[in-house]
C-alpha positions as CSV (number, residue, x, y, z in Angstrom):
1,M,0.0,0.0,0.0
2,P,1.3,3.5,-0.8
3,E,0.5,4.7,2.7
4,S,2.9,2.3,4.3
5,V,5.7,3.2,1.9
6,Y,5.2,6.9,2.8
7,D,5.7,5.9,6.4
8,E,8.9,4.1,5.5
9,L,10.2,7.2,3.6
10,R,9.9,9.3,6.7
11,T,13.1,7.5,7.9
12,P,15.9,8.6,5.5
13,E,17.9,5.5,6.3
14,R,15.1,3.5,4.7
15,C,14.7,5.4,1.4
16,S,16.3,2.5,-0.5
17,D,13.9,0.1,1.1
18,G,11.0,2.4,0.2
19,L,12.1,2.7,-3.4
20,N,12.3,-1.1,-3.7
21,A,8.8,-1.4,-2.3
22,I,7.3,0.7,-5.1
23,P,6.0,-1.2,-8.2
24,Q,8.7,-1.2,-10.9
25,E,6.6,0.2,-13.7
26,E,7.3,3.2,-15.8
27,S,3.7,4.4,-15.7
28,L,2.4,4.6,-12.2
29,P,-0.7,6.1,-10.5
30,P,0.0,9.5,-9.0
31,N,0.2,8.3,-5.4
32,W,2.9,5.8,-6.3
33,M,4.7,8.2,-8.6
34,V,5.1,10.9,-5.9
35,L,6.6,8.3,-3.6
36,R,9.0,7.1,-6.3
37,G,10.1,10.7,-6.9
38,L,10.6,11.3,-3.2
39,A,12.6,8.1,-2.8
40,H,14.9,9.1,-5.7
41,A,15.3,12.6,-4.2
42,C,16.1,11.2,-0.7
43,L,18.8,9.0,-2.2
44,A,20.1,11.7,-4.6
45,I,20.6,14.3,-1.8
46,Q,22.8,11.8,-0.1
47,G,25.0,11.5,-3.2
48,F,23.5,8.4,-4.8
49,G,22.2,10.1,-7.9
50,G,18.7,10.2,-9.4
51,W,17.9,13.9,-9.4
52,H,16.6,13.8,-13.0
53,L,14.2,11.0,-12.1
54,A,12.9,12.8,-9.1
55,A,12.4,16.0,-11.2
56,E,10.5,14.1,-13.9
57,D,8.0,12.6,-11.5
58,Y,7.5,16.0,-9.7
59,A,6.8,17.7,-13.0
60,A,4.3,15.1,-14.0
61,L,2.3,15.4,-10.8
62,T,1.0,18.9,-10.9
63,G,-2.7,19.0,-9.8
64,R,-3.0,15.2,-9.8
65,L,-2.7,14.3,-6.1
66,N,-5.1,14.1,-3.2
67,G,-4.8,12.7,0.3
68,C,-2.8,14.2,3.1
69,K,0.1,11.8,2.9
70,F,0.7,12.2,-0.8
71,L,0.3,16.0,-0.7
72,A,2.9,16.0,2.1
73,A,5.2,13.8,0.0
74,Y,4.8,16.2,-3.0
75,D,5.6,19.2,-0.8
76,A,8.7,17.4,0.6
77,L,9.8,16.4,-2.9
78,G,9.4,20.0,-4.1
79,R,11.5,21.3,-1.2
80,L,14.3,18.8,-1.9
81,L,14.4,19.8,-5.6
82,A,14.5,23.5,-4.7
83,F,17.4,22.8,-2.3
84,H,19.3,21.0,-5.1
85,R,18.7,23.8,-7.5
86,A,20.1,26.3,-5.0
87,H,23.0,24.1,-4.0
88,P,23.6,21.7,-6.9
89,G,26.9,20.3,-5.7
90,V,25.9,19.7,-2.0
91,T,25.1,16.4,-0.5
92,V,23.6,16.1,3.0
93,R,22.2,13.3,5.2
94,P,18.5,14.0,5.9
95,R,17.3,13.3,9.4
96,T,13.9,12.3,10.7
97,S,12.0,15.2,12.2
98,D,11.5,15.0,16.0
99,G,8.6,17.4,16.0
100,G,6.4,19.4,13.7
101,A,2.8,18.9,12.7
102,A,1.6,15.5,11.5
103,A,0.8,15.2,7.8
104,C,-2.6,13.7,8.6
105,D,-4.9,13.7,11.6
106,F,-7.3,11.0,12.9
107,A,-9.8,11.0,15.7
108,I,-11.4,8.7,18.3
109,E,-15.2,8.7,17.6
110,S,-16.4,6.4,20.3
111,V,-15.3,4.1,23.1
112,D,-18.0,1.4,23.7
113,A,-18.0,-1.5,26.2
114,G,-21.2,-3.3,25.2
115,G,-23.3,-0.2,25.0
116,S,-21.5,1.7,27.8
117,S,-18.4,3.6,28.8
118,Q,-18.2,1.2,31.8
119,A,-16.9,-2.3,31.6
120,Y,-16.0,-5.2,33.9
121,P,-12.5,-6.7,33.7
122,G,-12.1,-8.9,30.7
123,A,-15.0,-7.4,28.8
124,T,-14.6,-6.5,25.1
125,V,-14.2,-2.8,24.4
126,R,-14.8,-1.4,20.9
127,L,-12.9,1.7,19.9
128,E,-13.9,3.5,16.7
129,L,-11.6,5.8,14.8
130,H,-12.3,8.0,11.8
131,G,-10.0,9.9,9.5
132,A,-7.5,7.1,9.6
133,F,-4.8,7.7,7.1
134,F,-2.8,4.5,7.6
135,Y,-3.3,0.9,6.4
136,P,-5.4,-0.6,9.2
137,T,-3.4,-3.7,9.8
138,S,-0.3,-1.6,10.4
139,L,-1.8,-0.4,13.6
140,R,-0.7,-3.8,15.1
141,T,2.9,-3.2,14.2
142,N,3.3,0.6,14.2
143,G,0.7,1.6,16.8
144,E,-0.8,0.7,20.1
145,I,-3.7,1.4,22.5
146,L,-2.8,3.0,25.8
147,L,-4.9,3.4,29.0
148,D,-3.6,6.4,30.9
149,H,-0.3,6.1,28.9
150,D,0.4,3.1,31.2
151,L,-1.5,0.0,30.3
152,S,-1.2,-1.3,26.8
153,P,-4.0,-3.9,26.0
154,A,-3.4,-6.1,23.0
155,I,-5.5,-5.5,19.9
156,Q,-8.0,-8.3,19.5
157,T,-9.7,-7.6,16.2
158,L,-9.6,-5.0,13.4
159,E,-12.4,-4.0,11.0
160,W,-12.4,-1.1,8.6
161,S,-14.3,0.6,5.9
162,G,-12.9,3.6,4.1
163,D,-11.2,5.8,6.7
164,R,-13.0,4.3,9.6
165,I,-11.4,1.6,11.8
166,T,-13.0,-0.4,14.6
167,V,-10.6,-1.9,17.1
168,T,-11.4,-4.2,20.0
169,F,-9.4,-4.9,23.1
170,L,-10.1,-6.5,26.5
171,A,-10.7,-4.4,29.6
172,P,-7.8,-4.8,32.0
173,E,-7.9,-7.3,34.8
174,G,-6.1,-7.4,38.2
175,L,-6.3,-3.6,38.9
176,D,-5.2,-2.5,42.4
177,S,-8.6,-0.8,43.0
178,Y,-12.0,-0.3,41.5
179,P,-13.6,1.5,39.9
180,Q,-10.9,3.2,37.8
181,T,-11.4,5.6,34.9
182,F,-8.9,5.8,32.1
183,D,-8.0,8.1,29.3
184,V,-7.9,6.1,26.1
185,T,-5.1,6.9,23.7
186,V,-4.4,5.5,20.2
187,R,-0.8,6.0,19.1
188,Y,0.3,5.5,15.6
189,M,4.0,6.1,15.0
190,K,4.6,9.6,16.3
191,T,1.0,10.7,16.2
192,E,-1.4,10.1,19.0
193,I,-5.0,10.9,19.9
194,T,-6.6,10.8,23.4
195,A,-10.2,10.6,24.6
196,P,-10.0,11.7,28.2
197,D,-11.9,9.7,30.9
198,A,-13.4,7.5,28.2
199,L,-13.4,4.1,30.0
200,T,-14.3,3.1,33.5
201,I,-13.4,-0.4,34.8
202,L,-15.9,-1.6,37.5
203,D,-15.3,-3.8,40.5
204,P,-15.7,-7.5,39.3
205,A,-17.2,-8.3,42.7
206,S,-20.2,-6.1,41.9
207,V,-21.2,-7.7,38.6
208,P,-24.9,-8.8,38.8
209,Q,-25.4,-12.5,38.3
210,T,-27.9,-11.8,35.5
211,L,-25.3,-9.7,33.6
212,A,-22.5,-11.2,31.6
213,P,-19.2,-9.3,32.0
214,S,-19.6,-7.4,28.7
215,G,-20.5,-3.9,30.0
216,L,-23.6,-2.1,31.3
217,A,-26.5,-0.5,29.6
218,G,-25.8,3.0,28.2
219,T,-24.0,4.7,25.4
220,L,-20.9,6.9,25.1
221,K,-20.2,8.8,22.0
222,A,-16.9,10.5,22.6
223,P,-16.3,13.7,20.6
224,A,-13.5,14.0,18.1
225,F,-10.3,15.2,19.9
226,A,-7.5,17.1,18.4
227,V,-4.2,15.4,17.8
228,A,-1.9,15.6,20.8
229,R,1.8,14.8,21.2
């Protein structure tokens, strides 16, 4: 997927790997083409050649891109080409940015434990995201769910449609005290989003015998929160 190659190209040491992951075809769709141009420029500025290939892709892409990642890649490619024109004999080693704004944002839409923001230990919790800009399964390898930036429950299932992703995890067990309310954070690479006080874990000793440990009645629809770092 082009989105995962973009993530790879954010690390300059992996530009060669990113280029190798791009389909080896002369005529590519715009999203692949901009990544190919960026990979060539990333290598060229380090002295490995390929400026003419990067410039050809850049020139062919005017007005043809959409999507935050690919527009960000186009902007980065343009800035590398401008640097080369201003300093044609210079080679440098790019570095990964430690700050700055994310190219794309996503948001937590809801946290739901069987129709409630309250759950008993071991219950299944559904977390819904929208505006996801990454390939959903990469959340397992490049992301995580955090409760109060402390507990990190494993992802159980992933479902997606368009830019919406539904993730499930199990409410934590063995807490020191009950009830406990947690901020729920989703971190993907260097971008993270938090829904404050979004999940409460109830005392397992208080579960009614007629209620399976899958949450209580009620509904929480958490608002969309701005990206935090």
